[in-house]
ZAMARGU-4260 file (C-alpha; in steps of 0.2 Angstrom, whole numbers, plus 5000, padded with zeros to 4 digits):
<rodrens>
0) 5335/6100/4614 | 5321/6097/4627 | 5324/6103/4644 | 5342/6110/4638 | 5341/6123/4652
5) 5338/6111/4666 | 5353/6099/4659 | 5365/6114/4658 | 5360/6120/4676 | 5363/6101/4683
10) 5380/6099/4675 | 5389/6107/4690 | 5381/6095/4702 | 5384/6081/4690 | 5403/6085/4689
15) 5404/6085/4709 | 5395/6069/4711 | 5407/6061/4697 | 5422/6068/4707 | 5415/6059/4723
20) 5413/6043/4712 | 5430/6043/4706 | 5439/6046/4722 | 5427/6034/4731 | 5436/6016/4736
25) 5423/6006/4725 | 5428/6017/4709 | 5425/6008/4693 | 5427/6022/4680 | 5444/6025/4671
30) 5453/6034/4658 | 5472/6035/4655 | 5480/6051/4660 | 5499/6052/4662 | 5504/6058/4679
35) 5519/6061/4688 | 5525/6056/4705 | 5529/6070/4718 | 5546/6072/4709 | 5544/6070/4692
40) 5535/6080/4678 | 5528/6076/4661 | 5531/6089/4647 | 5520/6089/4632 | 5520/6102/4616
45) 5503/6100/4611 | 5500/6120/4612 | 5515/6122/4602 | 5529/6125/4616 | 5535/6112/4630
50) 5524/6113/4644 | 5520/6102/4659 | 5505/6091/4657 | 5495/6096/4673 | 5497/6114/4670
55) 5489/6115/4652 | 5471/6121/4653 | 5465/6109/4640 | 5457/6092/4640 | 5471/6082/4637
60) 5480/6066/4640 | 5496/6059/4636 | 5504/6042/4632 | 5522/6039/4633 | 5532/6025/4625
65) 5531/6015/4641 | 5512/6017/4644 | 5510/6010/4626 | 5521/5995/4629 | 5513/5990/4646
70) 5495/5992/4640 | 5500/5982/4623 | 5493/5997/4613 | 5500/5993/4594 | 5487/6002/4583
75) 5475/6018/4584 | 5460/6007/4589 | 5470/6001/4605 | 5474/6020/4608 | 5456/6026/4605
80) 5449/6011/4618 | 5459/6019/4631 | 5450/6035/4631 | 5433/6039/4634 | 5421/6050/4623
85) 5433/6043/4609 | 5426/6029/4598 | 5434/6021/4583 | 5425/6009/4571 | 5434/5999/4558
90) 5423/5995/4542 | 5427/5987/4526 | 5445/5992/4523 | 5457/6002/4534 | 5457/6018/4525
95) 5437/6019/4531 | 5441/6019/4550 | 5428/6030/4558 | 5432/6041/4572 | 5420/6049/4584
100) 5426/6062/4597 | 5414/6070/4609 | 5400/6065/4597 | 5409/6072/4581 | 5411/6058/4568
105) 5420/6054/4552 | 5411/6056/4536 | 5416/6044/4521 | 5426/6052/4508 | 5427/6068/4520
110) 5439/6075/4533 | 5442/6067/4550 | 5435/6076/4565 | 5454/6077/4573 | 5469/6083/4565
115) 5482/6070/4566 | 5501/6076/4567 | 5517/6065/4566 | 5532/6074/4571 | 5524/6092/4566
120) 5518/6084/4549 | 5498/6083/4545 | 5492/6067/4538 | 5479/6078/4529 | 5468/6063/4525
125) 5458/6051/4535 | 5464/6036/4525 | 5482/6037/4532 | 5477/6038/4551 | 5475/6019/4553
130) 5490/6011/4547 | 5488/5996/4559 | 5505/6000/4567 | 5511/6011/4581 | 5530/6009/4584
135) 5545/6021/4588 | 5534/6032/4598 | 5540/6044/4611 | 5524/6051/4615 | 5506/6053/4610
140) 5496/6068/4616 | 5477/6067/4614 | 5467/6085/4614 | 5449/6084/4615 | 5438/6100/4609
145) 5441/6111/4594 | 5459/6114/4592 | 5457/6124/4575 | 5466/6138/4581 | 5483/6129/4580
150) 5480/6113/4571 | 5467/6121/4557 | 5451/6115/4550 | 5447/6097/4553 | 5453/6098/4572
155) 5434/6102/4575 | 5434/6089/4589 | 5452/6088/4593 | 5470/6084/4589 | 5482/6070/4591
160) 5500/6075/4592 | 5512/6060/4589 | 5530/6061/4593 | 5541/6048/4587 | 5558/6044/4597
165) 5571/6057/4592 | 5589/6050/4588 | 5601/6049/4601 | 5619/6053/4604 | 5622/6035/4612
170) 5620/6020/4605 | 5605/6011/4610 | 5590/6000/4605 | 5575/5990/4608 | 5567/5974/4600
175) 5549/5969/4604 | 5543/5953/4598 | 5525/5943/4600 | 5516/5928/4594 | 5496/5927/4597
180) 5482/5916/4591 | 5479/5916/4573 | 5497/5914/4570 | 5499/5932/4573 | 5518/5935/4573
185) 5524/5954/4576 | 5542/5961/4577 | 5546/5979/4580 | 5562/5987/4585 | 5573/6004/4585
190) 5590/6007/4585 | 5598/6025/4587 | 5615/6032/4589 | 5628/6044/4583 | 5636/6045/4565
195) 5646/6060/4571 | 5645/6063/4589 | 5635/6078/4594 | 5634/6083/4577 | 5624/6069/4566
200) 5613/6057/4575 | 5602/6042/4567 | 5586/6032/4571 | 5580/6017/4562 | 5564/6009/4566
205) 5555/5995/4559 | 5538/5985/4560 | 5532/5968/4552 | 5518/5958/4555 | 5511/5943/4549
210) 5494/5935/4554 | 5481/5923/4547 | 5469/5933/4557 | 5456/5929/4570 | 5440/5927/4558
215) 5437/5912/4547 | 5424/5910/4534 | 5410/5897/4536 | 5420/5888/4521 | 5436/5888/4533
220) 5446/5900/4523 | 5455/5915/4532 | 5446/5933/4530 | 5456/5945/4541 | 5474/5941/4537
225) 5486/5953/4537 | 5506/5956/4532 | 5512/5973/4536 | 5530/5978/4533 | 5536/5996/4539
230) 5553/6005/4539 | 5556/6021/4546 | 5572/6032/4546 | 5578/6048/4554 | 5592/6059/4554
235) 5595/6075/4565 | 5609/6086/4559 | 5615/6099/4572 | 5627/6111/4564 | 5627/6124/4578
240) 5618/6127/4595 | 5605/6136/4587 | 5601/6126/4571 | 5594/6109/4570 | 5588/6099/4554
245) 5577/6084/4556 | 5575/6073/4541 | 5562/6059/4542 | 5557/6045/4530 | 5546/6031/4530
250) 5539/6017/4519 | 5525/6004/4522 | 5518/5990/4513 | 5502/5982/4518 | 5493/5968/4511
255) 5477/5962/4522 | 5460/5956/4521 | 5446/5966/4518 | 5428/5968/4514 | 5426/5955/4529
260) 5408/5960/4532 | 5396/5945/4537 | 5377/5943/4533 | 5364/5944/4547 | 5346/5942/4548
265) 5341/5960/4551 | 5340/5974/4564 | 5334/5962/4578 | 5349/5951/4575 | 5362/5965/4575
270) 5369/5958/4592 | 5367/5940/4588 | 5384/5932/4585 | 5381/5913/4580 | 5388/5901/4568
275) 5375/5905/4555 | 5379/5923/4555 | 5398/5921/4553 | 5404/5926/4535 | 5402/5915/4520
280) 5412/5919/4504 | 5413/5915/4487 | 5429/5926/4484 | 5441/5932/4499 | 5443/5951/4499
285) 5461/5960/4501 | 5467/5977/4502 | 5485/5983/4496 | 5491/5999/4503 | 5508/6007/4500
290) 5513/6023/4510 | 5528/6034/4507 | 5531/6048/4519 | 5544/6060/4519 | 5548/6076/4530
295) 5560/6090/4533 | 5560/6100/4548 | 5572/6115/4552 | 5573/6124/4568 | 5582/6141/4570
300) 5583/6149/4587 | 5583/6169/4587 | 5583/6182/4600 | 5565/6184/4597 | 5560/6166/4595
305) 5562/6150/4586 | 5558/6149/4568 | 5552/6131/4562 | 5550/6126/4544 | 5541/6109/4542
310) 5539/6102/4525 | 5530/6085/4522 | 5526/6074/4507 | 5515/6058/4506 | 5511/6047/4494
315) 5497/6034/4498 | 5491/6021/4485 | 5478/6008/4490 | 5466/5997/4481 | 5453/5983/4486
320) 5445/5968/4479 | 5431/5959/4487 | 5413/5952/4487 | 5398/5962/4485 | 5386/5948/4489
325) 5395/5943/4505 | 5390/5925/4504 | 5397/5909/4495 | 5388/5905/4478 | 5375/5892/4480
330) 5378/5875/4472 | 5368/5868/4458 | 5349/5867/4460 | 5350/5878/4476 | 5339/5893/4475
335) 5349/5909/4469 | 5356/5920/4483 | 5353/5940/4482 | 5369/5950/4480 | 5371/5969/4477
340) 5365/5966/4459 | 5353/5953/4462 | 5354/5934/4461 | 5370/5924/4459 | 5370/5907/4453
345) 5387/5899/4457 | 5400/5890/4446 | 5389/5874/4445 | 5374/5883/4437 | 5379/5878/4420
350) 5391/5864/4415 | 5408/5870/4411 | 5407/5864/4393 | 5391/5872/4390 | 5392/5887/4378
355) 5382/5898/4389 | 5394/5895/4405 | 5402/5911/4403 | 5387/5920/4405 | 5382/5913/4421
360) 5387/5925/4436 | 5399/5916/4448 | 5398/5932/4461 | 5396/5950/4463 | 5412/5960/4466
365) 5418/5977/4471 | 5435/5984/4465 | 5440/6001/4471 | 5455/6013/4473 | 5457/6028/4484
370) 5475/6037/4481 | 5481/6052/4490 | 5496/6062/4486 | 5499/6077/4499 | 5512/6090/4501
375) 5512/6102/4517 | 5521/6116/4522 | 5520/6124/4539 | 5531/6140/4543 | 5530/6147/4562
380) 5539/6157/4574 | 5537/6154/4593 | 5542/6167/4607 | 5553/6161/4621 | 5544/6153/4636
385) 5551/6163/4649 | 5542/6178/4647 | 5526/6185/4653 | 5519/6187/4636 | 5521/6171/4626
390) 5515/6170/4607 | 5518/6161/4591 | 5512/6165/4572 | 5512/6155/4557 | 5507/6151/4540
395) 5503/6134/4532 | 5499/6127/4514 | 5493/6110/4510 | 5491/6103/4492 | 5481/6087/4491
400) 5477/6076/4476 | 5466/6061/4475 | 5461/6048/4464 | 5445/6038/4469 | 5439/6024/4458
405) 5424/6012/4461 | 5420/5997/4450 | 5406/5985/4454 | 5398/5971/4445 | 5397/5952/4441
410) 5411/5939/4440 | 5407/5927/4426 | 5413/5910/4419 | 5414/5893/4429 | 5428/5900/4440
415) 5423/5919/4441 | 5439/5925/4432 | 5430/5938/4421 | 5424/5954/4427 | 5408/5962/4420
420) 5407/5979/4428 | 5389/5986/4430 | 5397/6002/4437 | 5415/6009/4432 | 5419/6027/4437
425) 5433/6036/4445 | 5435/6054/4452 | 5450/6065/4452 | 5450/6078/4466 | 5461/6092/4472
430) 5462/6102/4487 | 5472/6119/4489 | 5472/6124/4508 | 5480/6140/4516 | 5478/6145/4534
435) 5486/6158/4544 | 5486/6157/4562 | 5491/6165/4579 | 5492/6162/4598 | 5495/6173/4612
440) 5497/6169/4631 | 5498/6182/4643 | 5499/6182/4663 | 5489/6194/4669 | 5493/6189/4686
445) 5505/6176/4695 | 5489/6166/4695 | 5478/6171/4680 | 5482/6168/4662 | 5473/6171/4646
450) 5475/6164/4630 | 5469/6169/4613 | 5471/6158/4597 | 5463/6162/4580 | 5465/6154/4564
455) 5459/6157/4545 | 5458/6143/4534 | 5452/6141/4515 | 5451/6127/4504 | 5448/6127/4485
460) 5443/6110/4480 | 5436/6101/4464 | 5431/6085/4456 | 5432/6078/4439 | 5423/6062/4435
465) 5428/6049/4422 | 5421/6034/4414 | 5431/6019/4420 | 5429/6010/4405 | 5434/6022/4391
470) 5443/6035/4402 | 5432/6048/4395 | 5428/6063/4405 | 5410/6063/4411 | 5402/6080/4412
475) 5392/6085/4429 | 5378/6096/4435 | 5384/6110/4444 | 5372/6119/4457 | 5364/6129/4442
480) 5360/6113/4433 | 5373/6117/4420 | 5384/6103/4413 | 5402/6106/4418 | 5418/6098/4415
485) 5423/6100/4434 | 5414/6104/4450 | 5422/6117/4460 | 5420/6125/4478 | 5428/6135/4490
490) 5425/6135/4508 | 5433/6145/4522 | 5432/6148/4540 | 5438/6158/4556 | 5441/6148/4570
495) 5444/6158/4587 | 5448/6151/4603 | 5449/6159/4621 | 5456/6152/4636 | 5456/6160/4655
500) 5464/6149/4666 | 5466/6152/4686 | 5478/6145/4697 | 5470/6141/4713 | 5485/6135/4721
505) 5501/6124/4716 | 5490/6109/4715 | 5473/6117/4707 | 5472/6124/4690 | 5454/6128/4683
510) 5449/6135/4666 | 5436/6142/4655 | 5437/6139/4635 | 5425/6146/4620 | 5431/6139/4604
515) 5424/6138/4587 | 5427/6121/4577 | 5426/6121/4557 | 5427/6107/4545 | 5429/6109/4527
520) 5415/6101/4514 | 5420/6089/4501 | 5413/6080/4485 | 5405/6064/4488 | 5407/6056/4471
525) 5400/6072/4463 | 5388/6077/4477 | 5393/6092/4487 | 5394/6090/4506 | 5393/6108/4514
530) 5405/6114/4528 | 5401/6112/4546 | 5404/6121/4562 | 5403/6120/4580 | 5403/6133/4595
535) 5410/6124/4611 | 5410/6131/4629 | 5420/6122/4642 | 5423/6123/4661 | 5437/6111/4668
540) 5451/6109/4681 | 5467/6100/4683 | 5473/6096/4700 | 5487/6084/4709 | 5485/6078/4727
545) 5495/6067/4739 | 5511/6075/4735 | 5509/6072/4716 | 5505/6054/4717 | 5486/6057/4712
550) 5481/6067/4697 | 5462/6072/4695 | 5455/6081/4681 | 5438/6085/4674 | 5428/6095/4663
555) 5410/6100/4657 | 5406/6106/4640 | 5392/6111/4628 | 5392/6110/4609 | 5381/6119/4597
560) 5384/6109/4581 | 5379/6116/4564 | 5377/6107/4547 | 5384/6090/4555 | 5390/6079/4541
565) 5383/6061/4541 | 5387/6047/4529 | 5376/6032/4526 | 5379/6017/4514 | 5364/6015/4500
570) 5361/6000/4489 | 5363/6010/4473 | 5377/6021/4465 | 5386/6030/4471 | 5383/6019/4487
575) 5387/6032/4499 | 5375/6045/4504 | 5381/6061/4513 | 5370/6074/4521 | 5371/6089/4532
580) 5360/6089/4548 | 5356/6108/4551 | 5357/6107/4570 | 5363/6095/4584 | 5367/6099/4602
585) 5379/6090/4613 | 5381/6091/4632 | 5396/6082/4640 | 5405/6077/4654 | 5424/6069/4657
590) 5433/6064/4672 | 5450/6056/4673 | 5462/6051/4687 | 5479/6043/4689 | 5485/6037/4705
595) 5502/6031/4711 | 5495/6020/4727 | 5512/6012/4731 | 5528/6010/4722 | 5520/5994/4715
600) 5502/5998/4712 | 5496/6011/4700 | 5477/6013/4695 | 5470/6025/4682 | 5453/6029/4678
605) 5440/6038/4668 | 5422/6042/4663 | 5415/6050/4647 | 5396/6055/4645 | 5388/6063/4630
610) 5370/6069/4630 | 5368/6072/4611 | 5353/6076/4600 | 5350/6080/4583 | 5335/6093/4581
615) 5319/6083/4579 | 5327/6066/4575 | 5334/6060/4591 | 5352/6054/4596 | 5365/6054/4581
620) 5374/6038/4576 | 5389/6031/4583 | 5388/6041/4600 | 5388/6030/4615 | 5380/6038/4630
625) 5393/6033/4642 | 5411/6027/4640 | 5423/6022/4654 | 5440/6015/4657 | 5449/6007/4672
630) 5467/6001/4673 | 5477/5992/4687 | 5495/5991/4685 | 5507/5980/4697 | 5526/5979/4699
635) 5531/5967/4711 | 5550/5966/4714 | 5556/5948/4717 | 5574/5951/4718 | 5585/5967/4715
640) 5586/5963/4697 | 5568/5953/4694 | 5550/5959/4696 | 5533/5951/4692 | 5523/5963/4682
645) 5504/5964/4678 | 5491/5975/4669 | 5472/5974/4668 | 5462/5986/4657 | 5443/5987/4657
650) 5434/5997/4644 | 5415/6000/4645 | 5408/6005/4629 | 5389/6010/4630 | 5375/6006/4619
655) 5372/6016/4603 | 5364/6016/4587 | 5369/6013/4569 | 5359/6019/4554 | 5355/6014/4536
660) 5342/6022/4526 | 5326/6018/4534 | 5334/6005/4546 | 5341/6008/4564 | 5351/5997/4573
665) 5353/5997/4591 | 5370/5991/4597 | 5371/5984/4614 | 5384/5990/4627 | 5399/5979/4629
670) 5414/5978/4642 | 5431/5974/4634 | 5445/5967/4645 | 5463/5965/4642 | 5476/5957/4653
675) 5494/5956/4653 | 5505/5947/4665 | 5524/5942/4666 | 5542/5945/4672 | 5555/5958/4669
680) 5572/5963/4672 | 5582/5979/4670 | 5584/5976/4651 | 5570/5964/4647 | 5552/5959/4649
685) 5542/5943/4645 | 5523/5944/4646 | 5508/5934/4642 | 5492/5943/4637 | 5475/5942/4632
690) 5464/5954/4622 | 5446/5955/4623 | 5445/5942/4637 | 5427/5939/4638 | 5425/5938/4620
695) 5412/5952/4618 | 5406/5955/4601 | 5398/5969/4593 | 5394/5978/4576 | 5405/5992/4571
700) 5395/5996/4556 | 5378/5989/4548 | 5369/5991/4532 | 5355/5985/4521 | 5362/5982/4502
705) 5350/5970/4496 | 5353/5959/4512 | 5360/5965/4529 | 5378/5965/4531 | 5390/5970/4546
710) 5406/5974/4551 | 5413/5968/4569 | 5426/5970/4582 | 5439/5956/4584 | 5436/5940/4595
715) 5447/5935/4609 | 5464/5933/4606 | 5480/5928/4618 | 5499/5927/4615 | 5516/5931/4622
720) 5527/5945/4621 | 5545/5948/4624 | 5555/5965/4625 | 5574/5967/4624 | 5582/5985/4627
725) 5601/5987/4624
</rodrens>
């Protein structure tokens, strides 16, 4: 990278200036960082044991249940929008949500750049991260930077640790209902209590959403509708003081609009949102998703430490049917419009009684499925925390089976009821992953702590291709040019991490970290994408001021990125092109604060900066240079039992690029504003809200598939929400 030495030398002064900006009265940068008041401490378990948030020598933020509620966060997109240097892009279906953390991005059909863990169970596939619903949550911890030492391959850029609300010994519950623009009705709730007091406890949570969506086609039909029904049950069995058994089960059924892309005129119009660039449809796309999730966690306390076994099972079935022309078929006599497979002619191209009518294409279509079955097993032992040397060690096994199919072609006949595939294929894939890991924390002095973590992961994976019409196996060429029934590969990686933390005083902790990140390779419809690695160096601090009312944290980091996995969409089979970029360098900065100004006023803020460059190619796609957040929260008592509440959140998302082969799209910066205001009592709250108040629009994905098409963010919405606790 040009001037790399100068940029590294300048980082400390940049950090100092950013601290001054964040503490100045006119501060306009922000990020959510949960912080305690003077007499309150926040505990997290991101490093495998309970620790106070401000004492962890990591770039970490935490959102508790109240944070999620008062900010109106109901899905993973909302969570990412509260966090600088994190960026989430929804594309043509929910399972292909792209996540970018510190410049490291999802590759389609590959592994996520984060490890997403729910109650100790890995999702083990990017498709399961975005389920369009966050509910029954106790806390979400977001760690940035490689976390492979504990979380394994895939945590190359970070980890998200989700902790759901545990069953309680007292009967209690909560119901939240909302109604918003687009007939968007949501009801979510939780009830918890004892079956046998002190021995057997239960919790039951549910989520239901039914919406017409916020986007209509030019023809007046709903594009982004959704019906989402989820239920989650949990049993906690406490047979003794040293043993607990935690059983969890959930079921989710989603039917939603998909392939909602719209055509636009070309790279110069990617930021232009006008009526003629709205979506037009011959057929309305839909996606169906069914998810079953089961887990069993057993904790046994012994004299040497706590032994934990966590077993998980997930079955995810999803299919999508939608347009591949992204335009309504033209009427008789109109010039044919181009779809992915050439011209389409419309239902009136030939009279219905014409014997050749069935040969007239009505539209182009895509029909695909991506199904996963995952079994995970984690076994670890964690030493007691009240000793100078603290350690943990463990073993993990993951078996993942995937079936992924793609059919594209023409819809024939006057009403388009007959499918004529131009391509029909599917792949069966398996991954067998095992990992062994350990971590040691040692207090060299009362102020100096050193942490070593290391993990070895190995994945043996294969792919077999079949003809979708006949089911016959299709042989493929291996790396030696030999026809084989299945392609096979094995990737492995060692992921060390060392952190030196120094407590300057009771209010200021500093740290230095080196960590290696690693992500497995994968087969993209028979094409092998190689594994990738990062070497990461980070210097940071975590501090509290003003008797604990102000938390101020910051870090600078450098990432040496090797064999970066990148995906682009192309206009020919297999329609997805994945490549490895030999060398990328990233320099970054993060600052965040949370200030309890008075009992009634709280402000939080943060800023993230990324200077990223692919060797000899310029900036990588989907990496904004600047992101920032600012939040203002007010609680004004009116009486002893009644208060006015308000919350304003601002998100700045800097300009960045998107790419398709031979085309670069420059995406403009946007300012996203959310507002919430209402009244609350001791056990209830009613608020009105607006999301994306300024109606900022931007492309989340852009491709050239015979015509230019793009995905885009949601327009402005507004509604009302009521909460009742009992």
